[in-house]
N, C-alpha and C positions, 0 to 999 in steps of 0.2 A: 504494500500500500504506500502510495506517494505521500511524503510528509509535507504539510503546509508550512512548517517551520515557524509557527506562531510562538513568540516569546511570552513568558509569563510576566505578569505585572508585579512590580515590587509591592510588598505589603505595607511599607512605611515610607514616609517622606521626612527625613530628619528624625526627630523624636516622636513624630505623630504617625499613627496608624491611619492609612487611607480609608476614605469612605468606601464600603463595599459596593461592587457593581453587579447587577444581575440582568441576565438576558432571559426573557420569558418567551419560550418557543411553543406555540400551539396554533393549530389551524383555525381555531374559532376566535374571532376578534373579541367578543364579549368576555371570553375566558381570559384572554391575554390582558385585557383592560382591568378586569377584577384582580388578577394576580399582581399586575404591575402596581396598582393602587395600594394593595395590601403591603407589598414589599417597600414601597416608598414611605409608608407610614412607619415602617420599622427602621428607616434610615438608609435604605439602599438608593443608589442611582440606577434607574432601570432603562432598558430598551427592549423592543419587541421584535419577534421574528415569526412569520407565518409558516415558513417551510425551510428546508435545509439550504436552499440557495440564498435566502435572506441571511441565515446565520453565517454562511461563508463570507458574505460581504461585511458583516459585523466583525468577524474575527480578523479581517484584514486591517481594521482600524482600532478595534477595542479588544481589551483582554478582560472578560468578565471573571469575577470570583465565583459566580454561581450561574448555572444554567438550569432554569426551571423547565422541565420537559413535560408538557401536558400530554396525557395519553388519551385525549378525547378524539383525536384525529385518526386518520387511517394509519394502521400500524407500520406500513412501509415507510412513511415519513419519519416516524420515531426511529426506525432502523437507520435511515439515511443520516439523521442528525447524530446518532451515536457514532456511526462510522466516520462522519466528518470530524467530530470532536477527537476521536482516536487519531485520525490523520494529522490533526493540528497539535497533537501531543498536549492536549488540554489537561492541566493539573489543578484546576479549581474543583468545585463540587458540582455534582449533577443531582437535582432533586426531581424524581418522577412524581407526577401528581395524577391520580386516577383511582379506579376501583382496585382495592388491595389484592383480591384473589382472582382478578380477571386473567384471561389467557395473555392479553397484551402486557400486563404488569409482569407476569412470569417470564415472558419472552424478553422483556426489557432487562430484567435482572440477569438473565442468562447471557445475553449478548454483552452487557456491560462487564460481566466477569470475564468473558472470553477476550474482550478487547483491553482488559486491564484498566477500565475507567473507574474513577472515584465516585460511584453511585451512593447517595444517601438512602436510608430506608424510605420506601414510598410514602408520600403524604396522601392518606386515603381521603377520597371525597365522599360526602361533604366534609369540609373542615372549617374550624374557627380560627380566630386570631391567635389564640394561645397555642394551638397545635402547629400553626405555621411558624410562630416564634420559636417553639421548641425545636422544630426541624432545622432551622437555620441559625440556632443560637451561637454556634462557634464562629460565625461570620459577623455578628452584630457588633456595632460600636459599643464602647463601655457605657454602662448605665449611669455611672457617676457623673455629676455635673463638672464642667471645666474647673480646674483648680491649678493655678489661679484663673479667674475669669478671663475671657478672651478680649483683646484690645480691638475696638471697632476699626481703627486704622488698618490693623493687620488683616481683619476680615474683608474690608473693602478692597484692599490690594490683592488679596488672594481670590476674590470672587466667590466668597462663601455665603454671601447674603442673598436672601430670597424674600419675596412677598407672598404670603398665604392669604386666603380670602375666606371670610365668614359671612354668610347671607344675613341680610336683614329681611324680616318677614312682616307683611301687612297683618296687623293684629285682628283685622276684621275679616279679610278674605283669605288669609293664609297664603297669598301669592308672594313670590319673591319680589323684594323692592330694593334691589341693589346689594352691595357688599362692602364690608370694611376690610381694607388691606392691613395686614399685621406682619411685622417684620420677623423673620426667622433666620437663623444661621445654620447652614449644613456643614458642621465642623468635621474635619477629616478624622478626628479621634473620638468625638463624643456624639456624632450623629446630629440630629436636629436639636438645636439649642434655642430656648426662648430668650427674650431680651433681658431677663433678670441676670443672665450670666455675661452680659456685655460690659466692657469697660469703655466709657466715652474717651475719645481722643483728647488728651489734656491740652493739645494745641488747637482744639476746635471747640471752643466754649459754646458756640451757638449751634453746634451740631450741623454745620453747613454741609460737610461732605455726606453725612448720613442722610440728611434731608434731601439733598440733591439726588441721591440714589433712589430714595423712596418716590420722589416725583417722577423721575425718568422711567423707573421700572413700572410704576402704575400706569403711565401713559402707554408704554409698550404693551403691557398686559391688556389695556382697554382695546387696543387695535387687534390683539389676538382674540379677545372675547367676541368682538363684532364679526370677525371672520368665522368663528366657530358657531355662534348661535345668536347673534344680535347684540345690540348695545346693552351695557350694564352701567348703572350709576354707581360710581366708586367713591368711597371715603378714604382719606389718608390722614395719618396722625403727624402733626408737625409741632415743634416747640414755638412759642410765640416770639422768643428771642430771634429765631431765624427770620421772622417776618418784620422785624423792627426796621430793617434797612429798606428804603423805598426802591432802590435799584433791584434788590432781590425780589420785591413784590412785582415790579415791572417785568423782570425776567420770567417769573412764575406765570404771569398772565400771558406772556408771549408763547409759552410752551403748550398752551391748551390746544387740543386738536381742532382743526377747522372743518372736520367731517360734519355733514348735516345731521347725522344721528347722535352727535355728542350732546348729551343732556346736561353736562356740567360736572364739576368736581367739587366734592365736599371736603373741607379741611376741618378736622377735629382738633380743637384746642382744649387743653385741660382747664376745668372750671377754676382751679386755684390760680392759674396764670391770668385768666380773663378777669376774675374778680379782683385780683391784685393790681390790675392796670386796665380798668374798664374803658377809659378814654382811648387808649391805644388799640384795644381790641375792636372798638366801634369804628375807629378810623380805618383799620385794616379791612374790616368787613365792607366798609363803604367803597374803598379803593378797588376791591376785586369783584364786587357783585355784578358789574356790567361786563365782566370778562368771563362769564360762565363759571365763576367760582363762588362758593358760599361757605359760611362758617357754622360749624356745629360746636356747641359747648358740651364737653365730654366729662363723665364722672361727677355729675352734679349730685349734691346731697343736701344736708341740713343748712348749708350756707346759701341756699337759693334766694332768700329774701333780699340779699345784697343786689340782686338784679331787678328788683321792683322799682318802679317809678322812673325808669330811664326815658328821657325824651325821645331818643332814637334807639331802636332795637333791630339792627340789621342782621340778626342771627336767625337762621332758618330752622334750627333743630336743637333740642335739649335732650341729652342722654342721661338717664338716671343711673348712678353708680350701682354696679351689680350687688354690692353689699346691702342695698336697700330694696332690691328686687327678689334676690334669692331668699326664699322663706317668707315672703311678704304675705302669703295667703293666711298665715297664722300669727302675724305680728302687726298689731294696730299702729305702733309707732312708725314702722316702715311704710305702712299704707298712708299715714298722715303726711309723711315726707313726699311720697309719690304723688298724692293728690294735690299737694301744694305746688309741685313743679308742673303738673298737668294744667292747673288753673293759670299759673304764670304764663305758660306757653300759649294757652288759649287766648289770653288777654292780648298777646302780641301777634297772634296769627302764626306761631311757630308750631312745628310738629314735635312729638315726644317719642323717645325710644326707651324701652325697658331692656337694659343690659342684664346678662347673667340669668336668663330664663332657663332653668334646668329641670323643672318638673311640670307636669300637666296642671297641677293645682296652682302653681305660680303663674303659669300662662293664663289660666282662667281668671285669676285675680287681676292680672295686668289688663286683660281684655275688659273686665267689668269696670275697672277704674277709668278706662278710656284712653289707654296708650294707643298711639297710631301705629307704631312699629315695635317688633320684638326681636331679640337677638340672643342666642345662647346655645348651649349644648343640646337642648331639647330638639333643636332644629338642625343640628349638625355642627361638628367641630370645624375649625379653620382647615383649609386644605390647599395644596399647591395650585397654581394657576391652571395647570393642565387638568388636574382632577376636578377643579371647580367648574371649568368649562364643560366637562363631560357630564357633571352631576345634575343637572342644569336648571335653567332658569324659567322654564315655561309652564311648569305644572304646580298646582297647589301642594302645600306641605301637609302631610298627615300627622296630626298630633297624637303621640302614643297614648293609649288608654291607661 
């Protein structure tokens, strides 16, 4: 058998273990998509192959640590893939996925042994997240958080940062109403890392570099979303210090898409920053509102009365901090805060968002109080742009019983 001469990928870069790569090989697109999504949530970088010829092209440019071999397709294709991997002297892991005691599963194990391939025990279908994790545990990034935390400047330079998206849901119709972009780091040693483990660049006190990344990536993702399934109203989080400079604000306005389907960008500012400098926040909101950009006040709580009585209120959205939404169904104090913010928004013609909706009872309470939108784990966790585009935005959400 002719060797393809594929070199193995190093497991580390300096002191860091590289993010594992997985190729999902299956003839059925929906199965490839499901497996790729599940692996990405575990921290893998994934790519997909429908047949052996696709895998051959992948191996010419990529060296996966794992090949997930779906056994739902015709058996001869599984045979061709195994023979190709043997010719490539593949020394990663191969995870067959299918019916445990099927003829095809037995044939796959036998051929793998004959070819000397590193087959893992078959992952029987149907399977859950825990069984998949157990099957690939030896390849997963460390569970421990980064220590010391990761420097943002290093992450930007290395290209580790991503935006993930969480849907906002219309509390009355349960239809999708846009999404919030949340920053994540795909670290080579620790996998997907939340912002709590980032160290701001000490030379970038206004978070300029990070903010510019968020703006640029969100605009790129908006174009991707419209190509996949139509326009999506996006929210991004920026520090108010970034917007203090008028030239920065002008540059932001100039970046907005000129596409006729662009409905505008929402910038979420922390309530503590807005209340600490209301005049500046009002001024910023007025500067940008005719450039298809609006301001949302995020993480609002008991301090909401500080926003009462403003002569000008150019803010379009008030988001109630999750700590006053989660568990609000059984907490009158939380309900009082929520109702106060809703009344404030109504008086100014702004909409309200209940953050952190994690149970059906909390959603029903938020709906009864009159929130316009809801957001939280009940409707889905944040996901990569690719998965968010697929999951998609045209159908009502079913609230779990």
